[in-house]
C-alpha positions, 0 to 999 in steps of 0.5 A: 084746611089748605088744598093741593093745587094743580099745574100752572095752566090746568086750572085750579082744583076746588076743595071737592075735586082734591078730595075726590078718588082718582079715576077708576083708570087707575086699578087699585087692588093689591096684586103687582106686577112689572110693566114694560116700561119698569112702572108697578100695577095693582091687578086682582087682590090675593094677599093681604095688603099690608103684608104685601108691602113689606111693611108690618107697620107704618107711621108719619110726621103727620096727616090731614085725615088721610092716614098712614096706613091707607099706604099699605091698603092695597087701594091706589084710590086712597092715600096718606097727605101732610102739608109742609116740606119734609113730612115723612112716612115710615115703615117697619119691616119688623126685623133687619133685611137686605133692602134693595128698592122702593116702590112709591104711587104718587097721588096724582103722580101723573100730574106732578113731580115730588122732591123726595129722600129715602133714607134706612135704619137698622135701629130706628135711631141711625139713619142713611140716605139710600135715594135723594131725587125727583119722581117722574111726574109721568104715572100715579102707579108705582115707580121703583127706586133701587139703589144698592142692597143694604141691611135696614129694618126702618124705611122713611120717605121725607117729601120736600114739597112738589111742583106745584105745592108743599103737599106729601102724598103717597097713594101706596108704597112697598119695600123689595127686600130680601134675607138680611146679608151678614157682613164683617165689613165696616159701620156707618162710621167706617170702623172695621167690623171683625164679626158678620152680622147675624141675619135680622139681629138686633143693632144700634150706632150712636145717633147723630143726636145722642140726646135724642136717641131713645136707646141710649141712656148716658145717665149723666149730662153730655155735651157735644165737641166742636169734632163731632164727638161728645164729652162726659164729666163724671167720675162715675159713668154708665151709659145704657143701651137698650134693644130695639125692645127697651127695657121693663124689669116686669116682663123679666119672668124669673132670674134662675140661672138654669132656666137663663141658660136653657131658653137663652135670654132674660127679657127678650129673645133678641136680648144682647148675647152675641155680640161686638160691642165698639167704643173709642174713647180719649182720656182727659183727666183721671183721678186714678189712672189704674181704674177702666173703661168697661165694655160689659152686656148679658145683664139687665139693670146692676143694683140689689133688687131680686137680689142682684140676680138681673146684674149678671155680664161679662166685663171687658176691661180697658184701664187707663194705663193700658193693662186689659183683662175680662171680669165675670160678674154672676150676680151683682155684686159676685166678680171673679177676674182673670190675670192682667196683660199689657193692651197698649201704652197709657190712654190719657191724651189720645183717641183709642178705639175698644172691642168687646166680643162674646159669643157662644161656644161648646168645648167638650159638648158643652156650652161655653162663652168666648171673650176677646178684648181688642185694641185699636191703638192709633184710632185709624178705625181700621188696624185692631189687635186682638189684647186678650182671648179667653173662654169661659167653659164653666170652671171659671169661679162664680157664684151661681147657686145664688141664683139657682144655679145647679153649677157654681161656675157656670157661664153665662150663656144667655142674653140681657137687655141692656148693653153698657159702657162704664167707666170710672175716676175718669172726670173728663172723657170724650167719646165717638162711634160707639156700637153694639152688634149682634154677631154670628156665635 
């Protein structure tokens, strides 16, 4: 195994020297405090190390026998190490939080500098750079790398070698967080968000490489366009987006409508429920201009299994001829529709943004669901026009009794593990800037 070396002019490490721990002049237990130079020290242990780091779990691109768990054990004499430019260490905060800094104690950080990038993500698929720099090379204790506060669940530090060799070695690291800040600003594509995000809520955006996104299942082949958008050539499209929990119908204990309404979810507490769902599309060819795009959620798989009771949803429909309406699928297949309105002109040949918002409200003291449909006609990401506003207060058709509901027209107030971007009878469609985000109800 290749061993890490020392800077020129200071001799060379033998294998035993490289494996040796830092000297005892570097304190090891976990409790931290700021020094006058801004670096952080580890002093008397009083809390579990992993919890003190802010991470619930850590993983890495690889290791040489020094595992990633060593970076959250509260001990500066242990480390994670992996050889090669681009090796990374990733931490999970457990939920989305407001992250403003990352503290890193570099192994042999007082003997060499490390070139690195810190990136963050809310979903583990789409990453945004927070810091790109070089460590000081003057301390083996904590150095703080601060940046503008941002919502994040995952933190990744990618090490692109050090001033001596290509090894990545980190003794300890920790996240500086607070409660996530709800915002109705812009997503990572620059698209205006209409509602504030729920603190710690689920969020997903289309990955730069959609083909490697484990939470996105287009179900049909897609290809990348030269402008960065994606192309789908299929006449029946169901592109699924899963929560961070994933999808497993074995974890859905019941489809009884009254039970689901009572507990608020189908598979897990973080099911897609109060959401803002966004996509930009361009119809290049359609065999039926009266058909439509449909963004839908609040259920799971739409098939005949379980008497079709997993297939509940609200569907925001934007037709290729510019009409719009909402549909309520109480179970698969039991539909009710609202009347059509004209939302925009015909869609063929131009980019159009389309948002579906569904959120629980109260009407006359009873649970109800507010449904809103928006279009961005010039695809500038900013100018959103509300094209439809409807409230399901429990009197809108339905056949909930088929799945155990006491009231036939009861609103679909629970969440589901899958949100879907759907269209039919359009044989060539470009799409981009897809997102699903949990909002304040």
